[in-house]
C-alpha positions in Angstrom: -120.7 141.8 74.1 -119.3 142.9 70.8 -115.8 140.9 71.5 -117.8 137.9 72.0 -119.6 138.4 68.9 -116.3 139.1 67.1 -114.4 135.8 68.7 -117.8 133.5 67.6 -117.7 135.4 64.1 -113.9 134.5 63.8 -114.3 130.9 64.8 -117.0 130.2 62.5 -115.2 131.8 59.7 -111.8 129.9 60.1 -113.7 126.3 60.6 -115.1 126.8 57.1 -112.1 127.8 55.7 -110.8 125.5 52.8 -107.2 124.0 53.2 -105.6 123.1 50.3 -102.2 121.1 49.8 -100.2 119.5 46.8 -97.4 116.9 46.8 -94.2 118.1 45.0 -92.2 115.3 43.4 -88.6 115.5 43.8 -86.3 113.0 41.8 -82.7 112.6 41.0 -80.4 110.1 39.6 -77.3 108.5 40.8 -74.3 107.6 38.6 -72.3 104.8 40.1 -68.7 105.7 41.1 -67.5 102.2 40.1 -67.5 100.5 36.7 -66.8 97.1 35.8 -65.4 96.2 32.3 -64.2 93.0 30.6 -60.5 93.3 29.6 -60.1 89.8 28.3 -62.4 86.9 27.5 -61.6 83.9 28.8 -60.7 80.6 26.6 -60.8 77.0 28.0 -57.9 74.8 27.1 -58.3 71.0 27.2 -54.8 69.8 28.8 -56.5 66.2 29.7 -59.8 64.4 28.1 -61.6 65.3 31.6 -60.4 68.5 32.2 -61.0 72.4 31.0 -59.0 75.0 32.4 -58.3 78.7 31.9 -54.7 78.3 33.0 -52.3 79.4 30.4 -50.1 76.3 31.4 -53.2 74.3 30.2 -53.6 76.0 26.7 -56.4 78.1 28.1 -56.7 81.9 28.4 -57.8 83.5 32.0 -60.8 86.0 31.7 -59.7 89.3 33.3 -62.1 92.2 34.5 -61.4 95.6 35.4 -62.8 97.5 38.3 -62.7 101.4 38.0 -63.3 103.2 41.5 -63.8 106.9 41.5 -64.1 107.0 45.3 -62.9 104.6 47.6 -64.2 102.7 50.5 -67.9 103.0 49.0 -67.9 99.6 46.8 -67.0 95.9 47.1 -66.0 93.7 44.1 -68.0 90.6 44.0 -66.7 88.0 41.6 -68.7 84.7 40.9 -66.2 82.0 39.0 -68.1 79.4 37.0 -69.8 76.4 38.5 -71.8 75.6 35.4 -71.8 75.6 31.8 -73.9 77.8 29.9 -73.5 76.0 26.6 -72.3 72.3 26.4 -73.1 68.8 25.0 -75.3 66.8 27.1 -73.1 65.7 30.2 -74.1 62.4 32.1 -71.9 63.0 35.0 -70.9 65.6 37.5 -68.5 68.4 36.6 -66.5 69.3 39.6 -65.4 73.2 39.4 -62.8 75.3 41.2 -61.7 78.7 40.8 -59.9 81.5 41.9 -59.9 85.1 41.7 -56.5 87.2 42.1 -55.3 90.9 41.6 -53.5 90.9 37.9 -52.6 94.6 37.4 -53.2 97.7 39.5 -53.2 101.3 39.0 -52.1 101.8 42.6 -49.4 99.7 44.6 -51.8 99.5 48.0 -54.4 97.7 45.8 -52.1 94.5 45.9 -53.1 93.9 49.4 -56.7 93.0 47.8 -55.5 89.6 47.5 -54.5 89.3 51.2 -57.9 90.7 52.3 -60.7 89.2 49.7 -63.3 86.8 51.4 -64.2 83.9 49.5 -67.0 81.6 49.8 -68.7 78.8 47.5 -67.4 80.0 44.1 -67.8 83.7 45.1 -64.9 86.5 46.1 -65.4 89.5 47.9 -62.6 92.3 47.9 -63.3 95.8 49.8 -62.3 98.4 46.8 -60.7 100.5 49.4 -58.3 102.5 47.2 -59.7 104.7 44.0 -58.4 103.8 40.9 -58.2 100.9 38.5 -57.8 97.3 39.5 -57.6 94.0 36.9 -58.7 90.9 38.3 -58.0 87.2 36.6 -60.1 84.3 37.2 -58.6 81.2 37.1 -61.6 78.2 36.4 -61.2 74.5 36.0 -64.0 72.0 35.2 -63.1 68.4 35.7 -65.7 65.7 34.5 -66.5 62.9 36.5 -64.0 60.4 37.8 -61.6 59.6 34.9 -64.4 60.5 32.3 -63.4 62.2 29.1 -65.8 65.4 27.9 -67.9 64.5 24.7 -66.9 66.6 21.7 -68.4 69.8 21.3 -68.7 73.8 22.3 -68.2 74.6 26.0 -69.0 78.0 27.5 -69.3 79.1 31.1 -69.3 82.7 32.6 -67.6 85.0 35.2 -69.9 87.2 36.8 -68.4 90.7 37.9 -70.3 93.1 39.9 -69.5 96.3 41.9 -72.1 96.5 44.9 -72.4 100.0 46.7 -71.7 99.5 50.7 
C-alpha cells in the first residue's frame, strides 16, 4: 500500500512540475573570400558618327575589373557588359550592343584557361574561378546607333556590372 501511495504521490508531483525553456541566439558573419575591384574605368571612343566603342583602336579605353580569390572553386565571376546607356541625350532609334569579356592579366598561368571555359549568354559572361589568386578581365563594348544614323552630341555613359557569386 505504501508503494502505491508513493507512486501516486510521485506522479502528482511530476505532473505539476513547471517546465522552463529558453532560446539562445547564435550569430556569425561571413567575409567573402572573393573581392571585385575596378582597375580601369572605360571610355567610349567615337570612330564613326553612329558608333561608340571601348576598343583602343577606336579611341576608347576598355574597362578592367580584378577578381581576387582567396579560396579556389567556391566562386564564379559574373560580368555583364552594357546593353543600355545610364546617361545619354534623347535617342529616337535602337542601339545595337555587342560586348566581350576576356582575360587581361593573371597571377597564375592556369587562369588563362578561363577564356576557354567561360559561359556566355545575352550580355552576360560567367567564369568559374577555379584558381586562387588575381585575375583581371577586360570588357569590350560597342554600341551602334540605328542603321546609318549618327549619335546626337552629348555625354554617353553605360556600366559594366561585375559580381563574384558564391557557388
